[in-house]
Structures are given as C-alpha cells and as structure tokens.
N, C-alpha and C positions, 0 to 999 in steps of 0.2 A: 795182550788190550787192557787200555784203561778201565779203571774201576767204573767213573763215568760212563764209556761204552758202552762194558759189560752191564752194566743198569740199564742203559737206555735201550740196551737189544731184549735184557729183560722182557719191560716192561712191553715195548712194541714189537714184539715175534708175533704173538699170536691175534693182534689186530693185522699184520702183515700180511700173512698168510690167509687170513678170513676174506682181506678183501680180491685174493690171487694172483699176491706174487709169486712167482717161478722159484720151486725149492732151491735148486741148482744157483739161482741169481742170487738169494742170500744169503748162501755160504759162501759166494764169491763177496757181499762184502763185510761178513761175518771175518774173511778170512785177511782182507785189504784192510779194513778201516782199525788205523791204531788208537787216535786221536778223533773227538766231536768234531775239530776242522775239517776230518775228511769226509767228513758224512756224507755234502748232500755233494762232492764231488762222485764219489764213489756212484750213488744212484744216476747221477747225470749224463757217467758214461755208460752206464747201463743202458739209459734212456736213447742218447744216442746211438747205439748197436738195433736198439728195437727201431730207432728212424729211419735209418738205414734195410733194416728187413722190409719196413715198412715202402717204403720210397722201391725197391726193389721188385718187389709184389705186386705194387701198382703199375710199373714199369710193364708186368707180365700180364696184366688184366686180372691178377689174382688178386680179389677186389677181398673176398672174404681174411685173407691170409693178413693183410693191407691192414683191414680194419680191425683185427688183432692185435697187430703188432705197432701202430699208431695207439689203440688204447693203453696198449702195455706202457709205450714211452710214456702218457698222463700221465699213468700210474704209479711210476716211479718216480717223474719229476716231484709228483706232490709228496711223497716219502721222504725223497729231501730237501723238501725245504719245511715239511711236517716238524713243529716247534722247537724249528731252529731261527735262531732272536740275533745269531753274532754277527753276522753280515744281512743287512735288513735289503740290499742292493742285490745281492745272491737269490735271498729268499723270493725276491720278486720276479725276478730274471724265470725262477724255476717256473715260480707260476704262470709266467707269461707263457712258456714250453707247454706248460701240460695243458695250459686252456686250447692255446694253436693246437696243438696233437689232438685231443677230442671232438673237436671239429674236424678234425680233418679223417679221422676215428669212424664218428657217429653216420655217417650215410651207409656204410660196409657193414655195421652189429647186423646183429638178429636177434629182436625186432630192430631196426633200421631208429635211430637218433634223430632230432631236430631242435638245433637250439635256438631258444627263444632269447628276446630281449622283453623283461615284464618291468613298464614306468611304473615306478613307487616314490617316494616324499626325500629328494634327494640324487636319484638318478636311476637307473636302469639297475634292475635284478636280472642275474644270467642264470637258464634253466637251461634241463638239458629232458626234452618229452619223447618216452618211447613208446609202443602203440604195439601190441601182441596183435596177429589177424585173427579178429574176431566176425562171427558173423552179424552180430550188432556193436556199434562203439561200446567199447569195454566203460568200467569204471576205470579211477584213475588213483591215486596214490600219491601225494606230494610228501617228498625225503625232503628232510632239514638236516644239514650236517653240523657235528660239533662245534666249536669255536673258532678251532684251529684247521679243521676239514671241510674239506668241497667234493662237491658233487660226483668227481673224475675219480672219486674214493667207492660208489658206492655200483659198481658195474656185476661184482657179482651177488651182491643182495637185489638189485632189481631182475637177476635173474629168477629169482625164488616168487617173484611175485609175477611176472612173465607167463612163468610155467601156470599159472591157476589164474589167465588171462587175466589180471588186473593190466592196467596204463601206470608207469609211472613218470614224474616229473621230480626230475630231483633241482633241490634252487640251492641258490647260492645267493642266502639275506644278506642285511648289513654287516659290515665286517666279515664278511667270507669268503675266503679267496678272493679272488681281485677288484670283487667288489668295493673290498675295504679301501681302496682307492676310489672311491664316488661316495660312500659312507661307511659310517661304522657301525659297531652291535650298539642295541638299541632295548632296552627290557621291556618295551611294549611291541613286543612282535607279532600279536597280532593285528596290528596294521599291515607291515607288508605281508602277510599271509592271506587278508583280506585282496590285496591288490593281486597276488598269485588267482587265487578264486576268481578276481573279476576279471583276469585274462582267461582261465580256464575255460568262463561260463560260455564265450565267444565261442567257442572249439567246436567244429562236428564230427571229429574225431574219435571224441570221448564222452562219457556221457554224464553230460553236466552235475543231475540230480544224484552222482553217486561217486562220491568224491570225497575221501578221507586224509587223515593226516600222520605220518606217522615222523619220530624227530629219538637221538640217537643225544645222550650225554647235556652237555647247552641245549642241544636241538629238539633235545626232548624237555626240558622246561620251555621253549619256545614253542614248540606243538601243545602245550597246555595252555600256555599262553593263547594261541589263535583257536584252540576249540571251543569258545565263547560262539564262532561266528558258524548262527542259525542252518547256513547252506552245507557245511560236516555232517558226513554219515558216522564216524566212525574219526576215534583218535589213538593212536598206540605211544607209549612215552616207554622209555629203554634208559636206564643208567641216568635219570636226569635228578638235579636238586628241588627242592620244594624253596627254600630260600637261602641266597644264596653268601649272606653274612655269616647263617648258622656254617656254614662246611667250609668256608674260606679258607679261614688257619691252617686248617689240615690239610687240603690240598697240596698235592707234591707241585713245587714250582715251576715245573716245566708247564702244567695245570695252570696257575697261575699268569705266566709269561705268556700264556695261548688268550687266555680273555681279555687281561691285560691289553696286549696286542691289538683283538679283536677292537675294541674300547677305545682304541687309540691315546691311550695313557700309557704311564706306567705303574710297576707293581706296586710303589707307594706311592700314588695317588688314586688307586682302587678301590681305597675303602670311604670314598665321597660318594661314589654312588651306588655301593651295593645295598642298601638298604630299598632299591629302586627296581633292583633286579628280585622279586618275589611272585610269589604268587598266593598270599596273603588274600582273602575277600575275594577273589578272582576265579576260582573252580564254583562256585555257587551257581553260576550264571552258564557252564556250562548244561548240556543237555542233551546230548550224543552219549550211549557209548564210548565206554573207556578201556583202554587193556594197559594195566601198570604192570611192568616189566624191568626187575633188581635182582639183584648178585649180591649173594652175604661177601665175598669178598672185596668188594668194588671200595678200594683205596681213595676212589676220589669224590662219590656220593651216598654217603653212608643208607644203610638200610630205615632207618629210620623217618628219612625225607620222601623216603615211598610210601612210609604208612603215615605221614603228612597228608600227601597228595589221596592217598584212598578215605584218608575219614575227614575230606575237605570237600568232598564231589558228590553232589547228593544226583548225579546223575547214575543209568547204570556202571557198574566198574567189575571187572575184573581182573586179580591180582594176582601175580606167579612169579614166587622167588626161589631164585636155584641159587642154595647156598653154595655150591661150589664155583661157581662164575666170577669171572673178575668185572672191570669195569665195564658194561653194556655189552658182559657174556660177549666176548669174540672169542674165548675158549671156547664155548658150547652154541658153538653155528649150527652145527648140524641137527644141535636139536630146539635151541628158538628160535631161529629164521623159518623154519616151519609153520611152527607154533604162530609165533605173530602175522602169514600171512593165511595159516588156514583160516586165523581168527580174523581178519579181513574182509577174505573173500568170504565166511559167512554172514558176516554184516551186508557188505557190498551187494553182494549176487542175492540174498532171498527172497 
C-alpha cells in the first residue's frame, strides 16, 4: 500500500465507520486498493454488489432489505467520490449513482424518506425529509453537510435524531453533491438556509415553529451564518471555522481541494474569495441558543476558531470541547452524537 493511500485511510476510516460502512467491506477496500487511482473503483464495485442485492430483495418484496441495500449503495458511491478530483467525470458519475440509489432507498427506510426539491437562487436545492411516527407533527432538524459531503452520508446521524422523536431534513446546499452542477459554494449560506425554512414552513408533517439547524465542518460555518434567521429555535455547530482566511494555509490539501472544487475554483484562485467566508460581525445577530462542539485534535479547523465563535455570540451558547476528538469528532460519535441530539431535543421539546 502506498504512503498516500495509507494516509488517506488513516484520515478517513473514523468517518467511514461513523457513517455506517460495514467492517468487512472496508477491509476489502484496504486489501485491494494499492494506488489512489483504484479508490473510487473499489467503492463502486461494492456499491454495485449492494445494488444487485437491493434489486433481488425488491423482486422478492423484501422492501426493508431493499432499502438498506440501496442506501448502502449510495453511501459507498459517496465514499468513492469524496475528496477525489483526479477524474471529475468519474466523480460526477459516482455522485449521480449515489443520488439515484438514495432515491430508490428512501421510501423503504424507517422512517421513510421523501426527496424534495427546494427553489433557491440559481436553481433547486436537493433534500431528503424523514419524519418519525409521533402523535403530533415533530420538530425538525436541518442537517448541512461539509464542502464535499452530501446528504447520503447522514443516515446513521439521522437515526440518532429520529430515536428522540425529531424529524430531519438533510440538504445538499450550493456546491454540495449534485447541486454543484447548478450552483457553487457561497459565503452567505443564510440565503439558501432561508429558502429551506420557507419550504418547511409549508409542510404539515413537521412543526414549523420548532426547527433547528445542525452543520459539520464547512456546514458548521454555514449553520452559524444561517443562525441569524429568527425562525430557528436552536443551532449546533461542530468542527467549523470562524474565518476561512485564518485557517486556509494549515488545512490539509484534500480539504483545500474539496472547498475549491465546491466553489468552482482552482486551489490557487481561492485566495481571492477567502475574506468573504467569515463570521466576523455576523454572530451578533443570532438570537437562538447555540451549541458549539469542537475537537482538541482537529487538524482542519483549530480550537481557536470555536473560541472565536463563543466570544462573538451574544445569544445563549453552550460550548463542549473534546480533547481527544478528531475533525468533527468522527472518532467519538458514540459520545458526541447523543450529546448533540439530547441538547436539541431539550431546546425543541421544552
């Protein structure tokens, strides 16, 4: 195994397992991938295997099994394309397959998922709404991915909220997933988040008066930009940056490439737009309670970024630092996810 592949695996394995990848499948990738050029093909091969399992289950009317298989197909296509930029045509092919697979999976998930298209500037945002069975329309948590993450990665995270009676709306915003083909990443993420809130306000299946926002990595920055919307009841930010200019130079090259791609720019050209990606003078407008979660071992966004968030917020803020956590605490999901979900439940169901 080359050093580059070993490094990629060491960085991504906690995230891959946290998202629900099967141990044996991951071991197969580790065994077979010797060069990074093989990475997307290895995951695609696994995804095709689950596609066949899903189709076989569907033919036998084993709908739960079919949903699980198609959802895993989508997840594996996501990991095949994540932070991969050597072949953009292949990346987009994998993104297209993962989106189609999740469309097939959604009706058979528990709770089931509904794909929705949300009008926004420059095109439509793609989202999946999942609503647990409750006596009354439940509160809803909007989930915002990172720069090269997608809604299909949130299946295990969503389940933590569903078990607590909270609905989820996982969104591919500008520059994320297939939405990238219609619109690129933007600094003022409060605009698309406002459009998501507009859409949710029209639904009878959730409680539009009890909506929260959750974001990871770039999505954490995006969530705090969106936190100024007075329709929000609470916001969670995990592993985000306060100012992209201050952390850009220390970010891993794969993270720089991911953000640049989402912006539709080269890595060299990003410097021109970095100053606009900031929370400076923005957080003073936030009124709802905020939970800031960060990691002592974050190699993407240092702890000082979260401290700047806390210092600038005048709204009620809870701050939790996990010294042994990696970026967005993917290595501590058993502790951190329940904490975030319980905090949101206390804010939304009180």
